[in-house]
N, C-alpha and C positions, 0 to 999 in steps of 0.2 A: 216467382221465383220456381217452376219443378218440381221437387221433392225427388229426385236419384239416387237415395238411398238404400242401397240393396241392388242394384241396375250394374249389370256390365256394358261399362265399355271396350269397342276393342281401335286403336291407334292404327294407324295408317300404314304401321309396320306387323301389325300381328299380335303384336302381346296383347294383353283382356287383363285388362282392372277392376274391380266390383269398388262400387263407392261402400266406405263408413262413415264418414262422419259426411256433413255440406256446411258452408253455410257462406251468409253476406257480410263484406267488408268492406267500410268507405264506396259503396256501389259497389262493389266485387264479388261474383259467386265463385267460390270457391271449393274443389273436392276433393276430401283427404279418402285415397284409395290406398288399397293392394294389390300387389301383381297376381295374379293366379297362376295356377302349374297349366302346364298343358293340357289338359284335358279335363279343366274347371272343375277339380273337381277337391281341392285343394289352396290354401293363398302360401303367397311367400311370404319375408320376411319385409319386402318390400316394399318402404312408403310412399308416397309420390302426393303430393299436395299439385293437383291440376287448375291451370283459373279459367274458368269459360271465359270466350273470347264471341266477339261479334262481328263476323265480318260482310258489310251490306247484308245481314241477312241471315246469314248463316252462321249458325252456330258451332264453335270448337272448343279445342279445349288445346292450354299449354302451360307445360310445365313452368312449377317457380322453381326457381335455381337460386333464386334471394332467398341464404340460410336463414335471414334475419324478418321473414317475410314466411318462412316455411314456420319456424317458430312459435311465432307471432298466431299464426291461424292453426297448431296443432293446440297451442293452449289454447288458445276462443273457442274452441269445443271438447275442450276438457280429453284431449290422448296428452300435454304434459302437464306438469306443475309451474310452478314460479321458479324451485330449484333445479328443474332438470336444461342439461346445454346440450347442442345435437351437434 
């Protein structure tokens, strides 16, 4: 797994996210990311967990929409404790 922490990802819609944590869980790569402002000088309070997807050798990311998986990954990387609910 390539270390993507502190790297900026730009989505097809133009939004940019900085990877703040990354993890492997059950063989899948996950990136805990924060959305950047338009001028890329600050982060917003929007936190997204992306799962890396392999499409015939081409890497892309997909937003994690399952709240249980989102919480699990955030706890796994130390952003949430056992008592925190989302």
